[in-house]
C-alpha positions in Angstrom: 95.5 -49.6 -33.1 93.4 -52.9 -32.9 91.9 -53.3 -29.4 91.5 -57.1 -28.0 88.2 -58.0 -26.1 86.7 -61.0 -24.5 83.3 -62.4 -25.5 81.5 -65.5 -24.3 80.3 -66.1 -28.1 81.1 -64.5 -31.7 80.0 -60.9 -31.5 77.0 -60.0 -34.0 79.4 -57.2 -35.0 81.7 -59.0 -36.3 82.7 -59.1 -40.0 84.4 -62.3 -40.1 85.3 -65.0 -37.5 87.8 -68.1 -38.0 87.0 -71.9 -37.7 89.7 -73.7 -36.2 90.8 -76.7 -38.2 93.2 -79.5 -37.2 94.7 -81.3 -40.2 93.3 -84.8 -39.1 90.1 -83.8 -38.9 89.0 -82.4 -42.0 86.5 -84.8 -42.5 84.3 -83.2 -39.9 84.0 -80.1 -42.6 81.1 -81.5 -44.6 81.5 -82.8 -48.6 81.5 -79.5 -50.2 83.9 -77.3 -47.9 85.9 -80.4 -48.1 86.2 -80.4 -51.8 86.8 -76.7 -51.9 89.7 -77.6 -49.3 91.3 -80.0 -51.9 90.9 -77.7 -54.7 92.8 -74.7 -52.5 95.2 -76.8 -51.2 94.2 -76.5 -47.3 95.1 -79.4 -45.5 94.6 -78.1 -41.9 98.4 -77.1 -41.4 99.6 -74.6 -38.5 98.9 -71.1 -40.0 97.1 -72.3 -43.1 94.1 -70.2 -43.7 91.0 -70.3 -46.2 88.4 -67.7 -46.8 84.7 -69.2 -47.2 82.6 -66.3 -48.2 79.4 -66.3 -46.7 75.8 -65.5 -48.0 74.7 -61.4 -48.5 75.2 -60.1 -45.2 76.6 -62.8 -43.3 80.3 -62.6 -41.8 83.1 -64.0 -43.7 83.9 -67.2 -42.5 88.0 -68.3 -42.2 89.5 -71.5 -41.3 92.4 -71.4 -39.7 94.9 -74.5 -39.4 96.2 -75.6 -36.1 97.8 -78.9 -37.1 97.1 -82.2 -35.5 94.7 -81.8 -32.5 96.6 -84.0 -30.3 99.9 -81.4 -31.0 98.1 -78.5 -30.5 100.2 -76.2 -28.3 100.7 -72.8 -27.4 102.9 -71.8 -30.4 100.5 -73.6 -32.5 97.8 -70.9 -31.7 100.0 -68.4 -31.5 100.9 -69.2 -35.0 97.2 -69.9 -36.1 96.1 -66.8 -34.3 98.7 -64.3 -36.5 97.5 -66.1 -39.5 94.2 -65.3 -39.0 94.3 -61.8 -38.4 96.4 -61.5 -41.9 93.8 -63.3 -43.7 90.9 -60.8 -42.5 93.1 -57.8 -43.8 90.8 -54.8 -44.4 87.7 -56.3 -41.9 87.2 -53.6 -39.2 85.8 -56.1 -36.4 86.5 -60.1 -36.2 86.3 -62.6 -33.8 88.1 -65.5 -33.1 87.4 -68.9 -31.4 90.8 -70.7 -31.5 90.8 -70.8 -27.5 88.5 -73.8 -28.1 91.1 -75.8 -30.2 93.0 -76.0 -27.3 92.1 -79.6 -26.1 94.1 -80.6 -23.4 96.1 -77.3 -23.1 95.7 -75.0 -20.3 92.9 -72.6 -21.2 94.8 -69.9 -19.7 97.6 -70.7 -21.9 95.6 -71.2 -25.0 94.1 -67.6 -24.4 97.4 -66.3 -23.9 98.8 -67.7 -27.3 95.8 -66.5 -29.1 96.2 -63.1 -28.1 99.3 -62.5 -28.5 99.1 -64.3 -31.9 96.0 -61.9 -33.0 97.3 -59.1 -30.6 101.0 -58.7 -32.2 100.2 -59.7 -35.6 97.6 -57.1 -36.1 100.3 -54.3 -34.6 100.9 -51.3 -36.6 102.9 -48.2 -35.7 101.1 -45.2 -37.0 102.7 -42.3 -35.4 103.9 -40.4 -38.5 100.9 -41.9 -41.0 98.5 -38.9 -42.3 96.5 -41.3 -44.4 93.1 -42.9 -43.6 93.6 -45.9 -40.8 92.3 -48.8 -42.4 93.9 -51.4 -39.8 92.1 -53.8 -38.0 90.4 -52.1 -35.1 88.6 -55.0 -33.0 89.4 -58.3 -32.2 87.1 -60.7 -29.9 88.6 -63.2 -28.3 86.2 -66.1 -27.6 86.5 -67.9 -24.3 84.1 -69.9 -21.9 86.2 -71.2 -19.0 86.4 -70.4 -15.3 88.7 -67.4 -14.8 88.8 -66.7 -18.4 88.2 -62.6 -17.4 92.0 -62.9 -15.2 93.5 -64.9 -17.9 92.7 -62.4 -20.5 93.4 -59.3 -18.5 96.9 -61.0 -18.1 97.3 -61.8 -21.7 96.2 -58.2 -23.0 99.1 -56.8 -20.3 101.6 -58.7 -22.6 100.3 -57.8 -25.8 100.1 -54.2 -25.0 103.8 -54.3 -23.2 105.3 -55.6 -26.7 103.6 -53.0 -28.4 105.3 -50.5 -26.4 108.5 -51.9 -26.7 107.8 -52.0 -30.7 106.5 -48.3 -30.5 110.0 -47.0 -28.6 112.0 -49.0 -31.3 110.2 -47.8 -34.1 110.2 -44.0 -33.4 113.1 -42.1 -34.7 115.9 -41.0 -33.2 115.3 -37.4 -33.8 112.3 -37.5 -31.5 113.1 -40.3 -29.1 115.9 -38.5 -27.7 117.3 -39.9 -24.1 115.4 -37.4 -22.3 112.3 -38.3 -24.3 112.5 -42.0 -24.0 113.2 -41.6 -19.8 110.0 -39.7 -20.0 108.1 -42.4 -21.6 109.6 -45.1 -19.4 108.8 -43.5 -16.5 105.3 -42.8 -17.4 105.0 -46.4 -18.4 106.5 -47.5 -15.5 104.7 -45.3 -12.8 101.6 -46.2 -14.5 102.1 -50.1 -13.7 102.7 -49.0 -9.9 106.8 -49.2 -10.4 108.9 -47.1 -9.0 111.0 -45.0 -11.5 114.1 -42.2 -10.9 115.6 -40.8 -13.9 119.4 -39.4 -13.4 120.1 -36.4 -15.5 124.0 -35.9 -16.6 124.8 -34.1 -13.4 123.6 -37.0 -11.2 125.4 -39.6 -14.2 128.7 -37.4 -13.5 128.4 -37.8 -9.9 127.6 -41.6 -9.8 131.2 -42.0 -11.7 129.2 -43.3 -14.8 132.6 -43.0 -17.1 131.2 -45.1 -20.1 128.0 -43.4 -20.2 129.7 -39.9 -20.3 132.1 -41.2 -23.0 129.5 -42.3 -25.3 127.4 -38.9 -24.6 130.7 -36.7 -25.3 129.6 -36.0 -29.0 125.9 -35.3 -28.4 123.9 -32.2 -27.9 121.3 -34.5 -26.1 122.1 -35.2 -22.5 122.2 -38.7 -21.2 119.6 -40.2 -18.9 119.9 -43.2 -16.4 116.5 -44.7 -15.5 116.1 -47.0 -12.5 112.9 -49.0 -12.4 111.8 -50.8 -9.0 109.2 -53.6 -8.6 108.5 -55.0 -5.1 106.5 -58.0 -4.7 103.8 -58.7 -2.0 105.4 -60.2 1.0 108.8 -61.2 1.0 110.4 -61.6 -2.1 111.8 -64.8 -3.2 114.9 -63.7 -4.9 116.4 -60.5 -5.9 117.1 -59.7 -9.8 118.8 -57.0 -11.7 117.9 -56.3 -15.4 120.2 -54.2 -17.5 119.1 -52.8 -21.1 121.1 -50.9 -23.4 119.1 -47.5 -24.4 121.2 -46.1 -27.1 118.4 -44.1 -28.8 120.8 -43.7 -32.1 123.9 -45.2 -33.2 126.0 -43.4 -35.9 128.9 -45.1 -34.9 130.7 -42.1 -33.5 134.0 -41.1 -35.0 134.2 -44.6 -35.9 131.2 -43.7 -38.4 129.2 -46.2 -39.3 128.0 -46.3 -43.5 124.8 -44.6 -44.9 123.4 -48.3 -45.2 124.7 -49.0 -41.8 122.8 -45.9 -39.8 119.5 -46.7 -41.4 118.4 -48.8 -39.0 120.1 -47.5 -35.8 117.0 -46.0 -34.3 116.8 -49.4 -33.1 119.8 -49.6 -31.2 117.3 -49.1 -27.9 115.8 -52.0 -28.4 117.4 -53.9 -25.1 116.4 -51.0 -23.2 112.7 -51.0 -24.6 112.4 -54.7 -23.9 113.1 -54.0 -19.9 110.9 -51.3 -19.6 108.3 -53.0 -21.5 109.0 -56.5 -19.3 108.9 -54.5 -15.9 105.7 -53.0 -16.5 104.1 -56.7 -16.8 105.7 -57.9 -13.6 102.9 -56.4 -11.4 100.1 -58.3 -13.8 101.9 -61.4 -13.5 102.4 -61.4 -9.9 106.0 -62.0 -9.6 107.5 -63.1 -6.1 110.9 -61.7 -6.5 111.9 -58.0 -6.1 113.3 -56.9 -9.8 115.6 -53.7 -10.3 116.1 -52.3 -14.0 118.8 -50.2 -14.9 118.5 -48.8 -18.3 121.2 -46.1 -19.6 120.3 -43.7 -22.1 122.2 -42.0 -24.6 122.9 -41.3 -28.4 126.0 -42.0 -30.1 127.0 -38.9 -32.1 129.6 -36.9 -33.6 130.6 -33.3 -32.7 133.6 -31.2 -32.5 134.3 -33.0 -29.2 133.4 -36.6 -29.6 135.4 -39.1 -28.2 138.2 -40.3 -30.0 139.6 -43.8 -30.9 142.6 -44.3 -28.5 140.9 -42.4 -25.6 140.7 -44.1 -22.2 137.6 -43.8 -19.8 137.4 -44.9 -16.0 134.2 -46.8 -15.3 132.2 -47.0 -12.5 134.1 -50.2 -10.9 137.6 -48.2 -11.3 138.5 -50.2 -14.5 140.3 -48.2 -17.3 139.2 -48.7 -20.9 140.9 -47.8 -24.1 138.3 -47.4 -26.7 139.9 -48.3 -30.2 136.1 -48.5 -31.7 133.4 -45.8 -30.9 131.1 -48.0 -32.5 131.4 -50.8 -30.0 129.9 -48.2 -27.6 126.9 -50.1 -26.3 129.1 -52.3 -23.8 130.5 -49.0 -22.9 127.3 -47.9 -21.3 126.5 -51.4 -20.1 129.7 -51.7 -18.2 128.5 -48.8 -15.4 125.1 -50.4 -15.4 126.3 -53.7 -14.9 129.0 -52.2 -12.3 126.3 -50.6 -10.4 124.2 -53.7 -10.6 126.7 -56.1 -8.9 127.2 -54.0 -6.2 123.8 -54.6 -5.0 124.7 -58.1 -4.5 121.8 -59.8 -6.2 121.0 -63.2 -6.7 121.4 -62.6 -10.5 122.0 -60.0 -13.5 120.6 -60.5 -16.8 121.2 -57.5 -19.6 120.0 -57.2 -22.8 120.8 -55.4 -25.8 121.4 -55.1 -29.7 125.3 -55.6 -29.0 127.0 -56.9 -32.1 126.5 -57.8 -35.8 128.6 -60.8 -35.1 125.8 -62.3 -33.3 123.6 -61.9 -36.6 126.1 -63.2 -38.8 126.2 -66.5 -36.5 122.6 -66.9 -35.8 120.4 -64.7 -38.4 117.6 -62.5 -37.3 115.4 -65.3 -36.1 117.6 -66.1 -33.1 119.1 -64.1 -30.3 122.6 -65.2 -28.5 122.8 -65.8 -24.8 125.8 -66.4 -23.0 126.8 -65.9 -19.2 128.9 -66.7 -16.6 126.3 -69.0 -14.6 124.8 -71.7 -16.4 121.5 -72.0 -13.9 120.7 -68.2 -15.0 121.4 -69.4 -19.0 119.4 -72.2 -18.3 116.4 -70.2 -16.8 116.3 -68.1 -19.7 116.3 -71.2 -22.2 113.4 -72.5 -20.3 111.6 -69.0 -20.7 112.4 -69.1 -24.5 110.9 -72.5 -25.1 107.9 -71.2 -23.2 107.3 -67.9 -25.1 108.7 -69.1 -28.4 111.2 -66.0 -28.3 114.4 -68.0 -29.7 117.8 -68.2 -28.0 121.0 -69.9 -28.8 123.4 -70.4 -26.3 126.8 -69.3 -26.9 130.6 -69.9 -25.0 132.4 -67.2 -23.3 135.8 -68.7 -24.2 138.4 -67.8 -21.6 141.3 -67.9 -23.9 139.5 -65.1 -25.9 140.1 -63.0 -22.9 143.5 -61.7 -23.8 142.1 -60.5 -26.9 141.2 -57.5 -25.0 144.3 -56.8 -23.4 145.2 -52.9 -23.6 148.9 -51.6 -23.7 148.0 -48.3 -22.2 144.7 -49.2 -19.9 143.3 -52.2 -17.9 141.3 -53.4 -21.0 140.4 -52.2 -24.5 136.7 -52.4 -25.6 137.3 -54.7 -28.9 138.8 -57.9 -29.4 141.8 -58.3 -31.9 140.0 -59.4 -35.4 136.7 -59.4 -36.8 136.0 -62.7 -35.6 134.3 -63.8 -32.6 133.3 -60.5 -31.9 129.8 -61.3 -30.3 132.1 -63.6 -27.8 134.7 -60.8 -27.1 131.9 -58.4 -26.5 130.5 -60.7 -24.0 133.8 -61.2 -22.4 134.0 -57.7 -22.0 130.4 -57.4 -20.4 131.8 -60.4 -17.5 134.5 -58.1 -16.6 131.7 -55.4 -14.8 129.8 -57.9 -12.8 131.9 -59.2 -10.1 131.5 -62.7 -9.9 127.5 -61.9 -9.8 125.8 -64.8 -11.5 125.3 -63.5 -14.8 124.0 -63.6 -18.4 123.8 -61.6 -21.6 121.2 -61.6 -24.7 122.8 -60.4 -27.6 119.7 -59.4 -29.8 121.9 -58.4 -33.0 119.4 -57.8 -35.5 116.6 -59.8 -34.2 115.2 -56.5 -33.0 114.0 -55.3 -36.5 112.1 -57.0 -39.0 112.0 -55.9 -42.8 109.1 -58.4 -43.3 106.0 -60.2 -41.7 106.5 -63.7 -40.2 104.0 -65.0 -37.3 103.6 -62.5 -34.4 106.5 -60.2 -36.0 105.7 -57.4 -38.4 107.5 -55.0 -40.1 109.7 -52.8 -37.7 110.6 -53.4 -34.4 109.9 -56.6 -33.1 109.5 -56.2 -29.4 112.0 -59.0 -28.8 112.2 -60.6 -25.8 109.9 -58.8 -23.5 108.0 -61.8 -22.9 110.8 -63.8 -22.5 112.3 -61.6 -19.5 109.0 -61.1 -18.1 108.5 -64.8 -17.9 111.7 -65.7 -16.6 111.4 -62.6 -13.9 107.7 -63.9 -13.0 108.7 -67.4 -12.3 111.8 -67.0 -10.4 
């Protein structure tokens, strides 16, 4: 795992360092280097890199494009940082001076963007690797402005939080059981200064969490319900609730998935991981709102008494649900958590989940969908999306689709009438448990996992929306 350090200049120990190059300032490179750029097609575009070998014993130089000088922003620096660390693969200690390319951009924001770029693009999950570790070990970020140390501390915390979410998402469901997930959440939260409580299966039953019990019925691993609480210094500006889906593995239950469909289902707890990681950031970022998080945790498995299609359960808020598809299970555990959140009458509730494949069919893997009952909450999420570069797209909650959830034998059923619009009917299902509290729902779909590398995204769990959730909560 690479570590980030702050430096006032390029350390002598660095085996490679970058040189930021704006696309409209190539003439500053000198004739010989300009000719090399022409030959290799380097134009200073955002994320372009070109290696410039030095003399024997000298560090490798890497030209890194940042685009037009006047347009350098956080997104450009984030992309440039990611491109740089990929260009120096195989080096042990490198340094980046990209913060100096920020121009008029707030240097603290520039430092954060660079840290995210280099810190996340260099992240690798190695818990089960047995071969030699040839990953980049040390990345020095050169920054010389007043307040650089404080900005670096916050930036490093953001990187570590996303790495935490990725590591949780990459861990197999056979080892990241609900009990283990809860223990790791408690450790991370307590270390960050949060109050963390974990309910076992007996307390879950006592709290009337019928959805969690229904999904957990087919598992040998008992469910857990984690609460994380952040209290700011002084009077809170608002009271927020975050809810994250924590399905540690999803077989589909008796509505079993295909073999191929199960291959990535350890990632079905990505919403819960995002909430856990984002909560650990709030003390560092100095959030002024009080924030409470609920993360219900279970796997969705099959045993001799697994819940059957057609069975009915009673959620915490008293509504009965006919479950016609046990593979639409995430909404069942969220129903209980949302009900409990709504009881607290907060200013807003935000839930996040790898809820449907339909959202991925609509938006692909680069976007998560967002919908909600309150446009102000959605707008705040969209603003944080723009600030962090974590892409959301607003989807509707069509009231005319609500009738698809009508059930003959219960208050409602857990799926819509057909294969179309599944992300929307899932959102409408969740809305039934929010009791008119301002609410928004993020459907991660498969933006939670990547099979390739792109910008700060690496193969495997992406840690999607950790930065976005921390941003929206700390700026409320």
